[in-house]
Z-matrix of the N, CA and C atoms (Angstrom, degrees):
N
C 1 1.452
C 2 1.523 1 107.39
N 3 1.309 2 117.13 1 133.18
C 4 1.491 3 123.31 2 179.33
C 5 1.500 4 108.38 3 -79.02
N 6 1.319 5 117.47 4 127.17
C 7 1.449 6 124.00 5 175.30
C 8 1.449 7 108.14 6 -96.42
N 9 1.344 8 118.81 7 110.38
C 10 1.467 9 120.26 8 -174.46
C 11 1.492 10 110.61 9 -80.96
N 12 1.311 11 118.17 10 140.48
C 13 1.459 12 124.08 11 179.17
C 14 1.540 13 107.63 12 -67.97
N 15 1.361 14 117.18 13 159.42
C 16 1.439 15 119.96 14 172.20
C 17 1.495 16 110.55 15 -74.39
N 18 1.362 17 115.48 16 133.24
C 19 1.425 18 119.19 17 -177.78
C 20 1.567 19 109.79 18 -108.86
N 21 1.302 20 113.12 19 141.66
C 22 1.491 21 117.01 20 178.72
C 23 1.464 22 106.35 21 -91.45
N 24 1.381 23 118.12 22 131.14
C 25 1.411 24 123.85 23 -178.10
C 26 1.561 25 110.18 24 -134.03
N 27 1.339 26 114.64 25 165.88
C 28 1.447 27 118.45 26 176.64
C 29 1.467 28 111.20 27 -77.43
N 30 1.325 29 118.18 28 -38.15
C 31 1.425 30 124.45 29 -175.41
C 32 1.533 31 109.71 30 -149.43
N 33 1.356 32 117.30 31 171.63
C 34 1.426 33 121.87 32 173.61
C 35 1.490 34 111.72 33 -59.45
N 36 1.315 35 120.17 34 159.04
C 37 1.412 36 124.66 35 176.41
C 38 1.518 37 108.30 36 -64.28
N 39 1.371 38 118.75 37 118.85
C 40 1.481 39 122.90 38 -177.31
C 41 1.559 40 111.50 39 -56.44
N 42 1.299 41 117.66 40 -27.50
C 43 1.480 42 118.72 41 179.67
C 44 1.506 43 113.59 42 -59.96
N 45 1.325 44 114.96 43 -20.02
C 46 1.497 45 118.19 44 179.67
C 47 1.574 46 107.91 45 -69.83
N 48 1.291 47 119.01 46 -18.75
C 49 1.488 48 121.61 47 178.33
C 50 1.516 49 109.95 48 -68.77
N 51 1.344 50 119.07 49 -15.85
C 52 1.532 51 124.04 50 -175.34
C 53 1.490 52 109.47 51 -95.63
N 54 1.304 53 121.90 52 -2.70
C 55 1.448 54 120.42 53 -178.36
C 56 1.513 55 111.15 54 -55.48
N 57 1.301 56 118.47 55 128.93
C 58 1.426 57 126.78 56 -179.71
C 59 1.540 58 114.60 57 76.87
N 60 1.323 59 118.15 58 7.10
C 61 1.436 60 122.81 59 -175.67
C 62 1.514 61 107.80 60 -112.05
N 63 1.362 62 117.06 61 147.61
C 64 1.413 63 123.80 62 175.81
C 65 1.553 64 107.48 63 -107.10
N 66 1.353 65 117.82 64 117.65
C 67 1.452 66 119.40 65 -177.41
C 68 1.581 67 106.35 66 -134.44
N 69 1.289 68 113.78 67 168.55
C 70 1.481 69 118.58 68 175.50
C 71 1.555 70 109.29 69 -61.73
N 72 1.302 71 115.67 70 142.38
C 73 1.479 72 118.87 71 -176.79
C 74 1.548 73 112.21 72 -58.66
N 75 1.315 74 119.75 73 -30.26
C 76 1.459 75 121.50 74 179.23
C 77 1.553 76 109.12 75 -70.99
N 78 1.315 77 117.41 76 -36.20
C 79 1.437 78 119.89 77 176.67
C 80 1.542 79 110.03 78 -67.20
N 81 1.322 80 116.06 79 -42.63
C 82 1.447 81 119.99 80 176.04
C 83 1.543 82 112.11 81 -60.47
N 84 1.314 83 115.33 82 -40.32
C 85 1.460 84 122.16 83 177.53
C 86 1.593 85 109.14 84 -60.47
N 87 1.325 86 115.53 85 -44.14
C 88 1.437 87 118.42 86 179.66
C 89 1.484 88 113.36 87 -59.58
N 90 1.323 89 114.68 88 -46.60
C 91 1.441 90 120.45 89 -174.48
C 92 1.554 91 107.55 90 -66.15
N 93 1.326 92 119.99 91 -37.03
C 94 1.458 93 121.46 92 173.71
C 95 1.534 94 111.20 93 -64.70
N 96 1.371 95 113.35 94 -47.41
C 97 1.485 96 119.01 95 178.44
C 98 1.525 97 113.05 96 -56.57
N 99 1.315 98 118.02 97 -34.70
C 100 1.421 99 123.69 98 -176.17
C 101 1.518 100 110.31 99 -61.93
N 102 1.342 101 117.40 100 -19.73
C 103 1.444 102 120.44 101 -179.04
C 104 1.566 103 111.45 102 -62.03
N 105 1.366 104 113.79 103 -27.78
C 106 1.493 105 118.19 104 178.90
C 107 1.519 106 109.16 105 -68.96
N 108 1.279 107 120.43 106 -20.69
C 109 1.481 108 121.32 107 174.37
C 110 1.541 109 109.21 108 -74.05
N 111 1.330 110 116.01 109 -28.49
C 112 1.460 111 119.90 110 -178.35
C 113 1.548 112 112.74 111 -88.64
N 114 1.282 113 116.55 112 -22.58
C 115 1.496 114 120.33 113 -172.46
C 116 1.533 115 109.96 114 -89.06
N 117 1.320 116 112.25 115 117.75
C 118 1.483 117 119.28 116 177.73
C 119 1.503 118 111.97 117 -68.65
N 120 1.271 119 118.13 118 151.67
C 121 1.493 120 123.02 119 168.97
C 122 1.527 121 105.46 120 -74.35
N 123 1.323 122 115.97 121 104.67
C 124 1.416 123 119.57 122 -165.95
C 125 1.568 124 113.78 123 -71.12
N 126 1.328 125 117.67 124 -20.78
C 127 1.491 126 119.09 125 176.34
C 128 1.466 127 112.40 126 -61.15
N 129 1.369 128 119.40 127 -38.90
C 130 1.404 129 121.01 128 -178.24
C 131 1.548 130 112.50 129 -71.14
N 132 1.324 131 117.83 130 -32.22
C 133 1.455 132 120.07 131 176.69
C 134 1.481 133 110.66 132 -68.20
N 135 1.342 134 120.31 133 -33.58
C 136 1.445 135 125.52 134 178.24
C 137 1.516 136 108.04 135 -66.04
N 138 1.269 137 121.09 136 -27.72
C 139 1.435 138 125.41 137 179.59
C 140 1.513 139 115.44 138 -94.27
N 141 1.304 140 114.93 139 8.53
C 142 1.513 141 122.72 140 173.13
C 143 1.464 142 114.58 141 88.30
N 144 1.297 143 122.80 142 17.49
C 145 1.463 144 122.06 143 170.57
C 146 1.475 145 108.86 144 -68.19
N 147 1.343 146 120.09 145 131.14
C 148 1.482 147 121.70 146 -173.96
C 149 1.530 148 108.86 147 -60.75
N 150 1.305 149 112.94 148 141.87
C 151 1.515 150 117.93 149 -174.22
C 152 1.555 151 110.39 150 -62.14
N 153 1.352 152 114.94 151 -33.10
C 154 1.487 153 117.14 152 -176.23
C 155 1.579 154 109.84 153 -81.80
N 156 1.308 155 118.66 154 0.20
C 157 1.439 156 121.42 155 179.45
C 158 1.529 157 112.55 156 -120.81
N 159 1.312 158 116.64 157 -4.50
C 160 1.497 159 121.12 158 -171.56
C 161 1.546 160 109.15 159 -75.67
N 162 1.276 161 115.47 160 143.21
C 163 1.502 162 119.39 161 175.98
C 164 1.500 163 110.54 162 -73.16
N 165 1.327 164 113.35 163 153.75
C 166 1.495 165 121.73 164 174.46
C 167 1.547 166 108.54 165 -91.64
N 168 1.335 167 116.48 166 169.01
C 169 1.386 168 120.17 167 174.05
C 170 1.539 169 110.41 168 -62.57
N 171 1.293 170 116.63 169 -36.34
C 172 1.463 171 120.37 170 175.83
C 173 1.549 172 111.78 171 -62.93
N 174 1.285 173 119.08 172 -38.07
C 175 1.488 174 123.60 173 173.89
C 176 1.486 175 109.22 174 -57.25
N 177 1.344 176 116.97 175 -48.47
C 178 1.469 177 121.22 176 -179.98
C 179 1.560 178 111.26 177 -60.47
N 180 1.324 179 114.78 178 -39.77
C 181 1.491 180 120.10 179 -178.73
C 182 1.559 181 108.97 180 -65.44
N 183 1.302 182 115.88 181 -36.90
C 184 1.497 183 119.78 182 179.26
C 185 1.533 184 108.95 183 -66.57
N 186 1.294 185 118.95 184 -47.52
C 187 1.452 186 121.75 185 179.79
C 188 1.551 187 113.33 186 -62.40
N 189 1.327 188 113.62 187 -43.04
C 190 1.465 189 117.94 188 -179.50
C 191 1.520 190 111.13 189 -68.55
N 192 1.315 191 117.40 190 -36.30
C 193 1.463 192 120.71 191 179.78
C 194 1.517 193 112.76 192 -67.95
N 195 1.321 194 116.55 193 -43.36
C 196 1.493 195 118.00 194 176.08
C 197 1.438 196 113.59 195 -65.59
N 198 1.312 197 117.23 196 -40.10
C 199 1.508 198 121.53 197 175.64
C 200 1.506 199 109.75 198 -58.83
N 201 1.328 200 115.88 199 -46.78
C 202 1.509 201 119.79 200 -178.29
C 203 1.500 202 109.28 201 -61.61
N 204 1.294 203 118.61 202 -45.16
C 205 1.505 204 120.93 203 179.65
C 206 1.489 205 111.33 204 -57.97
N 207 1.316 206 116.14 205 -52.15
C 208 1.499 207 121.13 206 -171.88
C 209 1.596 208 110.45 207 -69.50
N 210 1.358 209 110.22 208 -44.23
C 211 1.508 210 114.02 209 -179.47
C 212 1.537 211 112.08 210 -67.36
N 213 1.298 212 116.21 211 -41.52
C 214 1.505 213 117.86 212 179.93
C 215 1.495 214 112.49 213 -66.62
N 216 1.343 215 118.56 214 -36.93
C 217 1.479 216 121.27 215 -179.43
C 218 1.516 217 111.14 216 -71.13
N 219 1.298 218 118.07 217 -26.37
C 220 1.486 219 122.66 218 -176.82
C 221 1.507 220 114.87 219 -99.92
N 222 1.386 221 117.57 220 -24.92
C 223 1.462 222 116.98 221 -173.34
C 224 1.534 223 112.40 222 -130.29
N 225 1.311 224 116.71 223 -14.17
C 226 1.505 225 118.59 224 -178.68
C 227 1.512 226 110.88 225 -132.03
N 228 1.301 227 116.54 226 57.82
C 229 1.437 228 123.70 227 -173.77
C 230 1.535 229 112.50 228 -61.39
N 231 1.322 230 116.25 229 -24.05
C 232 1.482 231 118.74 230 -173.86
C 233 1.525 232 111.19 231 -83.38
N 234 1.314 233 115.36 232 -9.13
C 235 1.507 234 117.24 233 177.81
C 236 1.507 235 111.23 234 -89.79
N 237 1.328 236 115.00 235 161.22
C 238 1.437 237 122.58 236 -175.86
C 239 1.521 238 108.82 237 -83.21
N 240 1.339 239 117.81 238 102.71
C 241 1.438 240 121.82 239 -175.90
C 242 1.532 241 112.60 240 -61.59
N 243 1.337 242 116.23 241 -42.03
C 244 1.505 243 116.95 242 179.08
C 245 1.539 244 110.67 243 -61.38
N 246 1.294 245 115.38 244 -43.52
C 247 1.522 246 118.13 245 177.05
C 248 1.525 247 112.03 246 -62.08
N 249 1.333 248 117.21 247 -41.08
C 250 1.457 249 119.97 248 175.85
C 251 1.522 250 111.74 249 -60.86
N 252 1.289 251 120.00 250 -44.92
C 253 1.461 252 122.73 251 -179.73
C 254 1.557 253 112.00 252 -67.35
N 255 1.310 254 116.97 253 -38.97
C 256 1.451 255 118.07 254 176.17
C 257 1.559 256 109.58 255 -61.76
N 258 1.286 257 113.10 256 -43.52
C 259 1.463 258 116.38 257 -177.08
C 260 1.539 259 113.20 258 -65.77
N 261 1.308 260 114.78 259 -44.29
C 262 1.456 261 117.82 260 -179.85
C 263 1.502 262 111.08 261 -66.10
N 264 1.343 263 117.33 262 -36.31
C 265 1.505 264 117.39 263 -177.48
C 266 1.514 265 111.79 264 -70.52
N 267 1.298 266 118.54 265 -26.73
C 268 1.530 267 118.74 266 -174.63
C 269 1.497 268 112.03 267 -101.56
N 270 1.413 269 120.08 268 -7.38
C 271 1.448 270 118.33 269 -164.66
C 272 1.562 271 111.13 270 -69.00
N 273 1.301 272 120.04 271 -17.68
C 274 1.474 273 122.15 272 -177.84
C 275 1.552 274 111.96 273 -104.35
N 276 1.304 275 115.39 274 2.50
C 277 1.484 276 115.77 275 -170.98
C 278 1.517 277 114.30 276 -66.40
N 279 1.258 278 119.59 277 -18.86
C 280 1.464 279 121.63 278 172.66
C 281 1.565 280 112.86 279 -60.60
N 282 1.316 281 113.81 280 -23.83
C 283 1.470 282 117.21 281 -179.17
C 284 1.535 283 112.86 282 -69.79
N 285 1.353 284 115.42 283 -11.80
C 286 1.495 285 117.68 284 177.06
C 287 1.499 286 109.13 285 -56.84
N 288 1.348 287 116.50 286 -41.30
C 289 1.465 288 121.68 287 -177.01
C 290 1.590 289 109.16 288 -97.51
N 291 1.303 290 114.50 289 -37.31
C 292 1.487 291 115.97 290 -168.87
C 293 1.585 292 112.17 291 -88.97
N 294 1.280 293 116.11 292 -24.92
C 295 1.455 294 119.97 293 -172.00
C 296 1.543 295 113.24 294 88.74
N 297 1.319 296 113.08 295 177.67
C 298 1.494 297 119.05 296 -179.63
C 299 1.491 298 109.15 297 -91.32
N 300 1.312 299 116.28 298 86.21
C 301 1.472 300 123.25 299 -179.36
C 302 1.529 301 109.53 300 -70.09
N 303 1.358 302 116.01 301 129.19
C 304 1.470 303 120.11 302 175.34
C 305 1.565 304 108.46 303 -114.55
N 306 1.322 305 117.01 304 166.24
C 307 1.510 306 119.41 305 175.73
C 308 1.493 307 113.78 306 -55.82
N 309 1.356 308 117.21 307 -25.93
C 310 1.470 309 121.37 308 177.77
C 311 1.550 310 113.26 309 -66.80
N 312 1.280 311 117.91 310 -10.05
C 313 1.443 312 121.98 311 -176.75
C 314 1.507 313 109.63 312 -90.32
N 315 1.332 314 116.42 313 -11.11
C 316 1.503 315 122.18 314 175.82
C 317 1.538 316 111.51 315 55.82
N 318 1.299 317 115.52 316 42.87
C 319 1.438 318 121.18 317 171.91
C 320 1.504 319 110.01 318 -105.08
N 321 1.328 320 119.17 319 130.40
C 322 1.466 321 121.10 320 -174.29
C 323 1.522 322 109.94 321 -65.74
N 324 1.316 323 113.13 322 151.90
C 325 1.485 324 120.40 323 173.55
C 326 1.524 325 112.18 324 -54.80
N 327 1.316 326 116.06 325 -40.38
C 328 1.455 327 120.48 326 -178.20
C 329 1.573 328 111.44 327 -65.35
N 330 1.311 329 116.26 328 -43.90
C 331 1.443 330 121.45 329 178.66
C 332 1.498 331 111.34 330 -67.67
N 333 1.341 332 117.45 331 -41.73
C 334 1.451 333 122.64 332 -178.70
C 335 1.586 334 106.97 333 -64.16
N 336 1.316 335 117.79 334 -44.27
C 337 1.475 336 119.37 335 177.82
C 338 1.538 337 111.14 336 -62.73
N 339 1.242 338 118.34 337 -45.18
C 340 1.447 339 121.35 338 179.67
C 341 1.508 340 113.10 339 -57.90
N 342 1.308 341 118.98 340 -45.84
C 343 1.448 342 121.55 341 178.86
C 344 1.528 343 113.60 342 -74.99
N 345 1.286 344 116.77 343 -29.27
C 346 1.483 345 118.56 344 176.06
C 347 1.507 346 110.97 345 -70.83
N 348 1.352 347 116.19 346 -37.27
C 349 1.419 348 122.34 347 176.92
C 350 1.547 349 109.56 348 -60.36
N 351 1.325 350 115.00 349 -48.99
C 352 1.519 351 118.44 350 178.57
C 353 1.534 352 110.09 351 -58.91
N 354 1.340 353 118.53 352 -41.11
C 355 1.428 354 121.03 353 -179.43
C 356 1.531 355 110.34 354 -66.14
N 357 1.281 356 118.21 355 -43.52
C 358 1.474 357 122.08 356 -178.43
C 359 1.503 358 111.39 357 -64.71
N 360 1.305 359 117.45 358 -40.46
C 361 1.489 360 122.05 359 176.90
C 362 1.509 361 109.52 360 -62.35
N 363 1.370 362 116.72 361 -45.15
C 364 1.434 363 118.86 362 -178.95
C 365 1.558 364 111.88 363 -64.94
N 366 1.306 365 114.35 364 -44.04
C 367 1.506 366 119.19 365 177.60
C 368 1.546 367 113.57 366 -59.52
N 369 1.320 368 115.13 367 -50.95
C 370 1.433 369 118.40 368 -167.41
C 371 1.592 370 110.73 369 -86.42
N 372 1.326 371 116.81 370 -16.65
C 373 1.494 372 119.82 371 179.00
C 374 1.522 373 110.83 372 -68.60
N 375 1.293 374 116.66 373 -13.40
C 376 1.486 375 121.07 374 -177.33
C 377 1.583 376 114.23 375 -84.45
N 378 1.369 377 113.70 376 -17.49
C 379 1.458 378 117.91 377 -170.06
C 380 1.544 379 112.62 378 -114.62
N 381 1.312 380 119.90 379 158.43
C 382 1.447 381 120.63 380 173.86
C 383 1.547 382 112.13 381 -55.72
N 384 1.323 383 115.97 382 143.29
C 385 1.447 384 121.90 383 177.17
C 386 1.523 385 112.77 384 62.17
N 387 1.321 386 115.23 385 23.56
C 388 1.484 387 121.16 386 -176.73
C 389 1.530 388 109.57 387 -60.36
N 390 1.309 389 118.23 388 -35.32
C 391 1.514 390 116.87 389 -177.86
C 392 1.489 391 112.03 390 -66.13
N 393 1.341 392 117.49 391 -30.81
C 394 1.445 393 121.05 392 176.63
C 395 1.547 394 112.43 393 -60.30
N 396 1.356 395 115.68 394 -42.12
C 397 1.472 396 122.87 395 -178.98
C 398 1.462 397 109.55 396 -74.52
N 399 1.301 398 120.80 397 -35.11
C 400 1.465 399 121.75 398 177.05
C 401 1.536 400 108.26 399 -67.14
N 402 1.298 401 119.07 400 -38.41
C 403 1.472 402 121.62 401 178.04
C 404 1.521 403 110.39 402 -64.44
N 405 1.331 404 118.13 403 -41.17
C 406 1.433 405 122.15 404 177.48
C 407 1.516 406 113.80 405 -64.14
N 408 1.300 407 116.33 406 -39.03
C 409 1.418 408 123.43 407 177.14
C 410 1.515 409 109.31 408 -63.15
N 411 1.284 410 118.09 409 -45.72
C 412 1.443 411 124.22 410 177.55
C 413 1.533 412 111.16 411 -61.13
N 414 1.365 413 115.27 412 -38.96
C 415 1.459 414 117.66 413 -177.52
C 416 1.488 415 107.82 414 -70.76
N 417 1.291 416 120.49 415 -35.87
C 418 1.513 417 124.48 416 176.62
C 419 1.568 418 105.72 417 -59.78
N 420 1.321 419 115.44 418 -52.14
C 421 1.476 420 120.48 419 -176.26
C 422 1.541 421 111.95 420 -59.44
N 423 1.326 422 116.50 421 -39.65
C 424 1.415 423 119.73 422 178.67
C 425 1.515 424 112.19 423 -62.66
N 426 1.364 425 115.41 424 -41.22
C 427 1.484 426 121.09 425 175.56
C 428 1.525 427 112.89 426 69.58
N 429 1.311 428 121.04 427 30.50
C 430 1.451 429 124.32 428 -176.14
C 431 1.534 430 114.02 429 -106.91
N 432 1.381 431 118.82 430 -23.46
C 433 1.417 432 119.05 431 -178.61
C 434 1.513 433 109.67 432 -90.73
N 435 1.368 434 120.63 433 159.78
C 436 1.424 435 122.45 434 -178.93
C 437 1.591 436 114.46 435 -55.57
N 438 1.358 437 111.38 436 -38.65
C 439 1.533 438 115.46 437 -179.97
C 440 1.489 439 109.75 438 -66.65
N 441 1.327 440 118.46 439 -46.22
C 442 1.460 441 122.30 440 -176.91
C 443 1.549 442 110.74 441 -63.96
N 444 1.283 443 115.58 442 -37.95
C 445 1.502 444 120.44 443 -179.30
C 446 1.499 445 111.43 444 -66.18
N 447 1.376 446 114.22 445 -41.12
C 448 1.472 447 117.68 446 -178.96
C 449 1.497 448 112.06 447 -69.65
N 450 1.345 449 115.65 448 -42.52
C 451 1.524 450 120.77 449 177.41
C 452 1.495 451 110.86 450 -59.61
N 453 1.333 452 118.10 451 -45.76
C 454 1.444 453 121.15 452 179.45
C 455 1.549 454 112.20 453 -63.15
N 456 1.294 455 116.55 454 -36.35
C 457 1.477 456 119.32 455 177.89
C 458 1.514 457 110.76 456 -72.43
N 459 1.273 458 120.81 457 -40.65
C 460 1.451 459 122.62 458 174.59
C 461 1.493 460 113.31 459 -64.65
N 462 1.277 461 118.49 460 -36.36
C 463 1.454 462 123.90 461 175.84
C 464 1.561 463 109.66 462 -58.15
N 465 1.346 464 115.20 463 -46.89
C 466 1.441 465 120.19 464 178.10
C 467 1.569 466 110.79 465 -61.13
N 468 1.297 467 112.71 466 -48.20
C 469 1.470 468 118.29 467 -173.00
C 470 1.507 469 112.42 468 -65.56
N 471 1.344 470 115.87 469 -36.14
C 472 1.492 471 121.01 470 -178.37
C 473 1.592 472 107.68 471 -60.69
N 474 1.318 473 114.54 472 -35.82
C 475 1.463 474 119.12 473 179.25
C 476 1.484 475 110.48 474 -61.45
N 477 1.326 476 116.65 475 -42.40
C 478 1.499 477 121.06 476 178.67
C 479 1.517 478 113.09 477 -65.76
N 480 1.366 479 116.06 478 -35.85
C 481 1.415 480 120.52 479 175.36
C 482 1.526 481 110.29 480 -60.73
N 483 1.346 482 113.69 481 -48.55
C 484 1.476 483 119.28 482 -177.30
C 485 1.576 484 109.23 483 -64.44
N 486 1.342 485 116.80 484 -37.90
C 487 1.435 486 120.82 485 179.89
C 488 1.498 487 108.83 486 -62.61
N 489 1.291 488 120.62 487 -41.76
C 490 1.414 489 121.26 488 178.33
C 491 1.536 490 113.22 489 -60.66
N 492 1.302 491 116.84 490 -40.45
C 493 1.451 492 121.13 491 178.92
C 494 1.535 493 110.52 492 -67.03
N 495 1.412 494 115.05 493 -43.55
C 496 1.425 495 118.34 494 178.45
C 497 1.585 496 112.57 495 -61.78
N 498 1.282 497 115.25 496 -39.71
C 499 1.510 498 119.23 497 179.23
C 500 1.559 499 110.66 498 -54.90
N 501 1.338 500 114.51 499 -43.25
C 502 1.508 501 119.93 500 -178.81
C 503 1.544 502 108.10 501 -70.88
N 504 1.350 503 116.34 502 -44.95
C 505 1.463 504 118.75 503 -172.16
C 506 1.509 505 113.43 504 -68.96
N 507 1.299 506 115.08 505 -34.23
C 508 1.512 507 117.00 506 -173.32
C 509 1.546 508 113.89 507 -127.22
N 510 1.333 509 115.31 508 14.23
C 511 1.473 510 121.43 509 174.39
C 512 1.481 511 110.47 510 54.77
N 513 1.332 512 117.40 511 46.79
C 514 1.478 513 123.02 512 -178.02
C 515 1.527 514 110.04 513 -108.49
N 516 1.318 515 116.91 514 147.52
C 517 1.459 516 123.63 515 172.40
C 518 1.483 517 107.18 516 -94.00
N 519 1.323 518 119.88 517 103.25
C 520 1.504 519 124.23 518 -176.91
C 521 1.517 520 110.61 519 -105.07
N 522 1.345 521 116.19 520 38.68
C 523 1.501 522 120.12 521 -175.13
C 524 1.500 523 111.78 522 -56.95
N 525 1.325 524 116.42 523 -31.62
C 526 1.470 525 120.74 524 -179.68
C 527 1.514 526 113.81 525 -52.63
N 528 1.348 527 116.88 526 -38.66
C 529 1.413 528 122.31 527 178.54
C 530 1.533 529 116.35 528 -70.96
N 531 1.386 530 111.72 529 -32.13
C 532 1.500 531 118.37 530 174.92
C 533 1.528 532 110.19 531 -76.84
N 534 1.291 533 117.11 532 -35.33
C 535 1.518 534 119.28 533 174.74
C 536 1.513 535 110.48 534 -56.62
N 537 1.387 536 114.75 535 -42.95
C 538 1.469 537 120.31 536 178.25
C 539 1.534 538 110.28 537 -58.99
N 540 1.336 539 115.59 538 -50.59
C 541 1.490 540 118.78 539 -179.76
C 542 1.518 541 113.78 540 -65.55
N 543 1.333 542 116.04 541 -32.81
C 544 1.491 543 119.68 542 173.37
C 545 1.485 544 114.95 543 -54.63
N 546 1.403 545 110.37 544 -36.25
C 547 1.523 546 117.31 545 -179.52
C 548 1.540 547 111.34 546 -84.83
N 549 1.335 548 115.60 547 -34.47
C 550 1.476 549 115.92 548 -166.03
C 551 1.550 550 114.38 549 -101.86
N 552 1.289 551 115.29 550 -24.13
C 553 1.517 552 116.33 551 -173.69
C 554 1.594 553 108.62 552 -82.98
N 555 1.318 554 112.91 553 119.35
C 556 1.459 555 120.52 554 -176.54
C 557 1.528 556 114.35 555 -119.98
N 558 1.364 557 118.10 556 -25.86
C 559 1.416 558 120.71 557 -174.74
C 560 1.547 559 108.59 558 -64.57
N 561 1.363 560 115.69 559 129.31
C 562 1.483 561 120.65 560 -176.69
C 563 1.530 562 111.85 561 -62.07
N 564 1.265 563 116.18 562 -44.41
C 565 1.508 564 118.00 563 177.60
C 566 1.473 565 115.17 564 -59.05
N 567 1.332 566 115.23 565 -43.39
C 568 1.447 567 120.88 566 -177.54
C 569 1.545 568 110.94 567 -75.86
N 570 1.328 569 115.88 568 -26.16
C 571 1.453 570 118.91 569 178.01
C 572 1.517 571 110.57 570 -69.19
N 573 1.324 572 118.61 571 -29.75
C 574 1.413 573 121.56 572 175.47
C 575 1.510 574 112.29 573 -65.55
N 576 1.316 575 115.91 574 -43.01
C 577 1.482 576 121.89 575 175.88
C 578 1.522 577 109.10 576 -61.78
N 579 1.313 578 114.38 577 -45.93
C 580 1.477 579 121.09 578 -173.86
C 581 1.539 580 110.37 579 -63.16
N 582 1.335 581 115.12 580 -46.96
C 583 1.483 582 118.50 581 177.84
C 584 1.497 583 114.56 582 -59.12
N 585 1.363 584 115.02 583 -36.54
C 586 1.485 585 120.70 584 176.96
C 587 1.522 586 111.21 585 -67.00
N 588 1.293 587 114.39 586 -43.52
C 589 1.531 588 119.88 587 -178.31
C 590 1.515 589 108.41 588 -67.70
N 591 1.304 590 121.00 589 -34.04
C 592 1.456 591 120.76 590 -179.61
C 593 1.548 592 110.95 591 -66.49
N 594 1.293 593 119.98 592 -24.73
C 595 1.403 594 124.55 593 179.49
C 596 1.506 595 110.04 594 -73.72
N 597 1.371 596 118.29 595 -12.38
C 598 1.465 597 121.88 596 178.83
C 599 1.494 598 113.57 597 -94.77
N 600 1.332 599 116.00 598 3.56
C 601 1.465 600 120.57 599 179.19
C 602 1.489 601 111.89 600 -67.76
N 603 1.344 602 117.57 601 161.17
C 604 1.482 603 122.93 602 178.69
C 605 1.570 604 107.84 603 -53.64
N 606 1.308 605 115.18 604 -46.50
C 607 1.443 606 121.03 605 179.34
C 608 1.497 607 110.22 606 -116.13
N 609 1.342 608 118.20 607 80.62
C 610 1.460 609 119.58 608 -169.66
C 611 1.469 610 115.23 609 -58.80
N 612 1.292 611 118.85 610 -15.56
C 613 1.515 612 120.47 611 -179.49
C 614 1.506 613 109.67 612 -78.73
N 615 1.291 614 121.10 613 -6.54
C 616 1.456 615 122.32 614 174.41
C 617 1.523 616 110.78 615 -64.17
N 618 1.337 617 119.23 616 144.88
C 619 1.453 618 119.53 617 -175.74
C 620 1.491 619 111.55 618 -83.67
């Protein structure tokens, strides 16, 4: 049995407001989805970003989605932009139930994937065309199609962009997040953006 770590949030999960009430499945879906607006990105808090300034998972999804749209339209015209956007918008939805797991929680990738899959199935099974979204989430997790590979890479890169901003705003050394991207980021187009952003760091000579 997976023991979930305690997550720091802005407020209680809005889905709790629906207890004992019968509502349209799409309304129920939104109230569950709204939890990602309340759920902080836990990794930033661990690095000392003030709780009242820390981004939520929904903030991260917004940044990643906009980057995906603009980068795909300008550099990856052969890919299906609608599919890319659907994929990026749903790729974190398992965190509604699981929370924002970080490496510091010492939960294996296999266990995390298993529980996120259960969460995604439960979330999307309630709404029309739910199977389509579940299939897209699985495709993202598999990371073998051109669309899933690009979304995964942009997801990594967006974290580095945010780390650069936080370093300036709060005088923090967030090298750990750049070390991650140094290992994971492979797409040549995105590497060009990444290298340019790294030059904007407080100490641009950092690797």
